[in-house]
PANUGU-720220 format. One line per 10 residues: number of its first residue (from 1); for each residue x, y, z of C-alpha. Coordinates in Angstrom, 3 decimals, decimal comma. Layout:
! residues N
NUM> X/Y/Z ~ ...
END
This chain:
! residues 360
1> -71,131/-40,763/-34,241 ~ -67,782/-39,867/-32,930 ~ -67,239/-37,393/-30,000 ~ -63,684/-36,431/-29,436 ~ -62,612/-34,229/-26,533 ~ -58,884/-34,206/-25,978 ~ -56,635/-31,993/-23,900 ~ -53,218/-31,895/-25,583 ~ -51,648/-29,064/-23,599 ~ -49,032/-31,330/-22,198
11> -47,630/-32,186/-25,580 ~ -44,621/-30,166/-26,740 ~ -44,998/-30,056/-30,463 ~ -46,650/-26,651/-31,333 ~ -48,435/-28,345/-34,210 ~ -50,288/-30,537/-31,797 ~ -52,372/-27,750/-30,258 ~ -55,762/-28,076/-31,739 ~ -57,592/-24,936/-32,825 ~ -60,691/-26,178/-31,154
21> -62,340/-29,252/-29,765 ~ -63,661/-31,746/-32,300 ~ -67,237/-32,551/-31,468 ~ -69,948/-34,785/-32,821 ~ -70,575/-34,293/-36,489 ~ -68,448/-33,846/-39,547 ~ -64,781/-32,923/-38,896 ~ -63,774/-29,309/-39,493 ~ -61,818/-29,336/-42,838 ~ -61,136/-25,809/-43,951
31> -60,813/-26,454/-47,721 ~ -62,955/-27,622/-50,634 ~ -61,176/-30,919/-51,276 ~ -63,591/-33,314/-49,614 ~ -61,318/-36,417/-49,900 ~ -58,243/-34,844/-48,209 ~ -58,560/-34,259/-44,548 ~ -56,568/-31,687/-42,686 ~ -56,599/-28,333/-41,027 ~ -52,935/-28,020/-39,980
41> -50,829/-25,215/-41,300 ~ -48,755/-27,733/-43,383 ~ -51,880/-29,119/-45,036 ~ -53,337/-25,571/-45,582 ~ -50,255/-24,810/-47,576 ~ -50,739/-27,895/-49,687 ~ -54,345/-26,991/-50,403 ~ -53,461/-23,468/-51,458 ~ -50,859/-24,779/-53,889 ~ -53,317/-27,389/-55,320
51> -55,844/-24,650/-55,907 ~ -53,278/-22,491/-57,708 ~ -51,930/-25,176/-60,040 ~ -55,137/-27,226/-60,639 ~ -56,355/-25,237/-63,709 ~ -53,089/-25,035/-65,414 ~ -51,406/-27,593/-67,720 ~ -48,082/-27,492/-65,924 ~ -46,496/-30,818/-65,018 ~ -46,719/-31,539/-61,249
61> -44,492/-33,826/-59,196 ~ -45,854/-34,895/-55,783 ~ -43,301/-36,064/-53,229 ~ -44,133/-37,779/-50,034 ~ -43,700/-40,894/-47,843 ~ -45,785/-44,012/-48,570 ~ -49,352/-43,480/-47,195 ~ -49,385/-39,677/-47,177 ~ -52,057/-39,455/-49,877 ~ -50,257/-38,620/-53,109
71> -53,007/-40,260/-55,135 ~ -55,704/-38,161/-53,494 ~ -53,654/-34,991/-54,250 ~ -53,355/-35,938/-57,832 ~ -57,085/-36,631/-58,148 ~ -57,805/-33,243/-56,504 ~ -55,659/-31,401/-59,043 ~ -57,619/-33,149/-61,857 ~ -61,105/-32,576/-60,464 ~ -60,592/-28,947/-59,916
81> -59,084/-28,360/-63,392 ~ -60,817/-27,671/-66,669 ~ -59,978/-31,295/-67,643 ~ -62,257/-32,720/-64,972 ~ -64,844/-34,025/-67,542 ~ -62,005/-35,987/-69,281 ~ -60,358/-39,190/-68,016 ~ -58,157/-39,387/-64,985 ~ -55,918/-42,382/-65,590 ~ -53,602/-43,701/-62,869
91> -50,738/-46,207/-63,182 ~ -48,317/-47,398/-60,517 ~ -44,888/-47,580/-62,227 ~ -43,437/-49,627/-59,433 ~ -46,090/-52,339/-59,351 ~ -45,905/-53,415/-62,949 ~ -42,913/-55,539/-64,325 ~ -40,594/-53,559/-66,516 ~ -41,275/-55,681/-69,608 ~ -45,011/-54,911/-69,343
101> -44,915/-51,301/-68,257 ~ -44,040/-49,889/-71,703 ~ -47,098/-51,605/-73,192 ~ -49,263/-50,417/-70,340 ~ -48,191/-46,739/-70,895 ~ -48,051/-46,668/-74,726 ~ -50,125/-49,651/-75,848 ~ -49,105/-52,298/-78,428 ~ -50,096/-53,548/-81,900 ~ -51,115/-57,130/-82,616
111> -48,057/-59,443/-82,799 ~ -45,709/-57,022/-81,123 ~ -44,731/-59,743/-78,682 ~ -45,806/-63,257/-77,578 ~ -49,347/-62,970/-76,226 ~ -50,188/-59,762/-78,092 ~ -53,196/-61,257/-79,940 ~ -54,951/-57,824/-80,384 ~ -53,974/-54,181/-80,711 ~ -54,352/-52,470/-77,313
121> -54,445/-48,761/-76,359 ~ -52,116/-47,615/-73,615 ~ -52,729/-45,323/-70,639 ~ -51,549/-42,223/-72,390 ~ -53,873/-42,681/-75,314 ~ -56,755/-43,448/-72,928 ~ -56,091/-40,324/-70,937 ~ -56,149/-38,027/-74,068 ~ -57,723/-34,761/-73,083 ~ -57,465/-35,517/-69,321
131> -54,772/-36,322/-66,842 ~ -52,406/-39,253/-66,338 ~ -51,002/-39,942/-62,997 ~ -47,668/-41,723/-62,935 ~ -47,273/-43,016/-59,362 ~ -43,826/-44,127/-58,115 ~ -42,082/-42,722/-61,149 ~ -38,774/-43,076/-59,349 ~ -39,089/-46,866/-59,916 ~ -39,126/-46,532/-63,730
141> -36,237/-48,029/-65,655 ~ -33,744/-45,785/-67,524 ~ -34,998/-47,025/-70,940 ~ -38,532/-46,072/-70,255 ~ -37,446/-42,772/-68,749 ~ -36,118/-41,857/-72,211 ~ -39,461/-42,621/-73,841 ~ -41,337/-40,729/-71,208 ~ -39,109/-37,680/-71,729 ~ -40,204/-37,659/-75,409
151> -43,806/-37,690/-74,395 ~ -43,228/-34,726/-72,070 ~ -41,406/-32,798/-74,724 ~ -43,398/-33,586/-77,834 ~ -46,671/-35,085/-76,600 ~ -46,324/-38,008/-78,950 ~ -45,274/-41,688/-78,973 ~ -45,533/-44,999/-80,867 ~ -47,135/-48,170/-79,588 ~ -44,944/-51,103/-78,880
161> -44,350/-52,830/-82,235 ~ -45,983/-50,049/-84,149 ~ -44,745/-47,239/-86,433 ~ -47,630/-44,877/-86,387 ~ -47,008/-41,683/-84,281 ~ -49,853/-40,970/-81,913 ~ -50,309/-37,489/-80,537 ~ -52,080/-36,842/-77,148 ~ -53,114/-33,842/-75,151 ~ -52,570/-34,975/-71,467
171> -51,687/-33,282/-68,220 ~ -48,938/-35,268/-66,438 ~ -48,839/-35,574/-62,683 ~ -46,110/-37,788/-61,266 ~ -45,452/-38,939/-57,680 ~ -42,620/-40,631/-55,774 ~ -41,539/-41,465/-52,217 ~ -37,972/-41,315/-53,357 ~ -35,662/-38,222/-53,297 ~ -35,168/-37,810/-57,092
181> -32,405/-35,376/-56,619 ~ -30,353/-38,090/-54,785 ~ -31,391/-40,571/-57,535 ~ -30,036/-38,241/-60,237 ~ -26,743/-38,054/-58,298 ~ -26,657/-41,872/-58,119 ~ -27,235/-42,052/-61,872 ~ -30,513/-44,044/-61,530 ~ -32,795/-41,168/-62,647 ~ -32,124/-39,092/-65,738
191> -31,345/-35,477/-64,967 ~ -33,146/-34,139/-68,112 ~ -36,355/-35,989/-67,081 ~ -35,942/-34,686/-63,479 ~ -36,012/-31,096/-64,702 ~ -38,934/-31,806/-66,987 ~ -40,972/-33,165/-64,088 ~ -40,023/-30,660/-61,461 ~ -41,984/-27,783/-62,838 ~ -44,328/-27,587/-59,853
201> -43,257/-29,727/-56,890 ~ -45,737/-30,449/-54,117 ~ -44,441/-31,943/-50,873 ~ -46,910/-33,859/-48,715 ~ -45,993/-33,834/-44,993 ~ -45,868/-37,141/-43,124 ~ -48,514/-37,619/-40,426 ~ -45,968/-37,166/-37,617 ~ -45,377/-33,606/-38,890 ~ -49,088/-32,686/-38,758
211> -50,412/-34,406/-35,650 ~ -53,081/-31,802/-34,939 ~ -54,895/-33,461/-37,953 ~ -55,087/-36,849/-36,196 ~ -58,343/-36,216/-34,262 ~ -60,266/-35,006/-37,348 ~ -58,810/-37,885/-39,442 ~ -60,080/-40,328/-36,762 ~ -63,466/-38,670/-36,804 ~ -63,583/-38,849/-40,519
221> -62,507/-42,505/-40,838 ~ -64,847/-43,709/-37,972 ~ -67,777/-41,903/-39,505 ~ -66,973/-42,997/-43,120 ~ -66,178/-46,674/-42,365 ~ -68,927/-46,820/-39,832 ~ -71,488/-45,945/-42,469 ~ -69,936/-48,347/-44,806 ~ -70,077/-51,185/-42,243 ~ -73,495/-50,049/-40,834
231> -72,027/-49,450/-37,352 ~ -72,244/-46,509/-34,969 ~ -69,399/-46,271/-32,456 ~ -69,314/-44,163/-29,314 ~ -66,033/-42,293/-29,395 ~ -62,340/-42,255/-28,401 ~ -61,024/-42,289/-24,911 ~ -58,592/-39,615/-23,639 ~ -55,792/-42,253/-23,070 ~ -56,207/-43,766/-26,565
241> -56,119/-40,349/-28,176 ~ -52,927/-39,477/-26,319 ~ -51,325/-42,678/-27,479 ~ -52,320/-41,969/-31,037 ~ -51,113/-38,421/-30,934 ~ -47,677/-39,448/-29,676 ~ -47,110/-42,425/-32,012 ~ -44,889/-41,718/-35,041 ~ -47,165/-43,335/-37,766 ~ -44,560/-44,689/-40,137
251> -47,332/-45,772/-42,494 ~ -48,857/-42,283/-42,252 ~ -52,628/-41,695/-42,971 ~ -52,942/-45,119/-44,655 ~ -51,786/-46,873/-41,393 ~ -54,148/-44,787/-39,305 ~ -57,113/-45,591/-41,564 ~ -56,324/-49,247/-41,553 ~ -56,206/-49,271/-37,753 ~ -59,510/-47,452/-37,538
261> -61,070/-49,921/-40,031 ~ -59,859/-52,854/-37,877 ~ -61,513/-51,248/-34,838 ~ -64,768/-50,603/-36,627 ~ -64,990/-54,161/-38,149 ~ -64,200/-55,902/-34,862 ~ -66,279/-53,526/-32,700 ~ -69,961/-53,378/-31,814 ~ -72,394/-50,552/-31,885 ~ -71,696/-48,169/-28,944
271> -68,035/-49,356/-28,412 ~ -65,443/-46,760/-27,443 ~ -61,960/-46,820/-28,994 ~ -59,695/-47,263/-25,925 ~ -56,108/-48,338/-25,442 ~ -57,075/-52,024/-25,308 ~ -58,166/-51,695/-28,951 ~ -54,790/-50,322/-30,055 ~ -52,038/-52,502/-31,523 ~ -49,133/-53,322/-29,190
281> -46,746/-51,314/-31,378 ~ -48,594/-48,101/-30,423 ~ -48,806/-48,722/-26,698 ~ -45,263/-50,049/-26,568 ~ -44,097/-46,955/-28,392 ~ -45,608/-44,709/-25,817 ~ -44,858/-46,540/-22,567 ~ -42,114/-44,628/-20,839 ~ -42,642/-41,653/-23,168 ~ -39,309/-42,178/-24,787
291> -38,340/-43,671/-28,120 ~ -34,661/-44,174/-28,810 ~ -35,121/-43,283/-32,452 ~ -36,598/-39,907/-31,456 ~ -34,049/-38,917/-28,902 ~ -31,979/-35,937/-30,291 ~ -29,380/-33,876/-28,635 ~ -30,369/-30,256/-28,899 ~ -28,059/-27,207/-28,705 ~ -28,772/-27,053/-25,019
301> -27,602/-30,603/-24,572 ~ -29,415/-33,548/-22,870 ~ -29,274/-35,139/-19,467 ~ -27,767/-38,552/-20,146 ~ -28,869/-40,039/-16,821 ~ -32,510/-39,068/-17,422 ~ -32,413/-40,420/-20,952 ~ -30,876/-43,721/-19,886 ~ -33,362/-44,046/-17,005 ~ -36,314/-43,428/-19,317
311> -35,014/-45,915/-21,845 ~ -34,564/-48,432/-19,126 ~ -38,199/-47,756/-18,054 ~ -39,396/-48,274/-21,614 ~ -37,683/-51,681/-21,980 ~ -39,002/-52,880/-18,657 ~ -42,598/-51,929/-19,521 ~ -42,285/-53,731/-22,891 ~ -40,915/-56,879/-21,270 ~ -43,756/-56,866/-18,759
321> -46,371/-56,336/-21,360 ~ -44,967/-59,184/-23,483 ~ -45,029/-61,498/-20,511 ~ -48,430/-60,292/-19,215 ~ -46,591/-59,081/-16,026 ~ -45,098/-62,407/-15,136 ~ -42,024/-61,084/-13,592 ~ -39,934/-64,239/-13,812 ~ -40,337/-64,326/-17,490 ~ -39,853/-60,585/-17,885
331> -36,640/-60,800/-15,923 ~ -35,401/-63,588/-18,280 ~ -36,156/-61,409/-21,344 ~ -33,995/-58,621/-19,833 ~ -31,301/-61,097/-18,568 ~ -31,906/-59,835/-14,970 ~ -32,576/-61,552/-11,660 ~ -36,135/-61,306/-10,530 ~ -35,229/-59,355/-7,492 ~ -33,358/-56,856/-9,576
341> -36,332/-56,367/-11,844 ~ -38,682/-55,963/-8,866 ~ -36,450/-53,283/-7,450 ~ -36,370/-51,355/-10,859 ~ -40,226/-51,744/-11,113 ~ -40,573/-50,073/-7,717 ~ -38,002/-47,348/-8,552 ~ -39,790/-46,379/-11,709 ~ -43,185/-46,551/-9,917 ~ -44,556/-48,943/-12,560
351> -48,048/-50,386/-12,003 ~ -50,211/-52,803/-13,988 ~ -53,192/-50,939/-15,394 ~ -55,190/-53,971/-16,591 ~ -56,812/-56,816/-14,612 ~ -54,580/-58,507/-12,007 ~ -52,325/-61,313/-13,259 ~ -49,945/-63,641/-11,549 ~ -46,621/-61,944/-10,640 ~ -44,473/-65,031/-10,452
END
């Protein structure tokens, strides 16, 4: 069972201040959607919106970066609607070749194309009475966009190679990581389809914008994956939690879950998640407390000397970690003399935190 106790008062992001300490047991999750974890204000807004739209037939478009849980949100909308006893059918429009996607969506008749030895129902027909989830709809070709528009407007279509019109009663939920308004301006996405889809938009925040959810996500994943793998782990160290709270998580919740799964699979009963279990990209990101990509000049300005010094410190730490603190090799990575590097290490008060290693 996971026991998390983390003091985040030093972090500046107001969304990082946890409402309470997360202790052993199930994570606090103030909503009824058991598969979506979060208690931050941003996620509470998403939950309220899902509850409001779930029992309607309005088309929903879910926007969010890869790994934010668009599929989970779509399933939540279906399972809390009156259609919950009917099929929920999901299809990734970006993962299927264009020449096969039309058949996947609408089905085909025997002999419609080479290899079509039997008549086959499409996803829309299978989803009749329920919900169809069109993931990564922004990757759909212009030709298919036209055919999808007809389904949205008239709730009918023909199979590939067929002439019989098939009517369906489906609720359509679409999702994309793209900015469809920009795609419309580029001419890659139809404007009429855009307006048909954007009846009720739901925006899922990236994990870096709801970092107060990280501890309860970790609790949930360690508990869930631990049960699946028949392992019971001890907890998370304060230092590891601080690193994970400060990391930007470009892969969002999916990246966090994959990292926890790796820890659980490789760990033993009673192990604690510490910084030594974290990937280098997390610890390198946090060493020196500065990431160039995140440095922004505010209205009050920025101290250039401080920013440059912190960036220098970050690069020095990364070079030392890559070379296991062998200063000759680290100096070569930075194109410095060894004596110059040693002076900078002293000036930045850098110390090796792991077991002693040769220094030359």
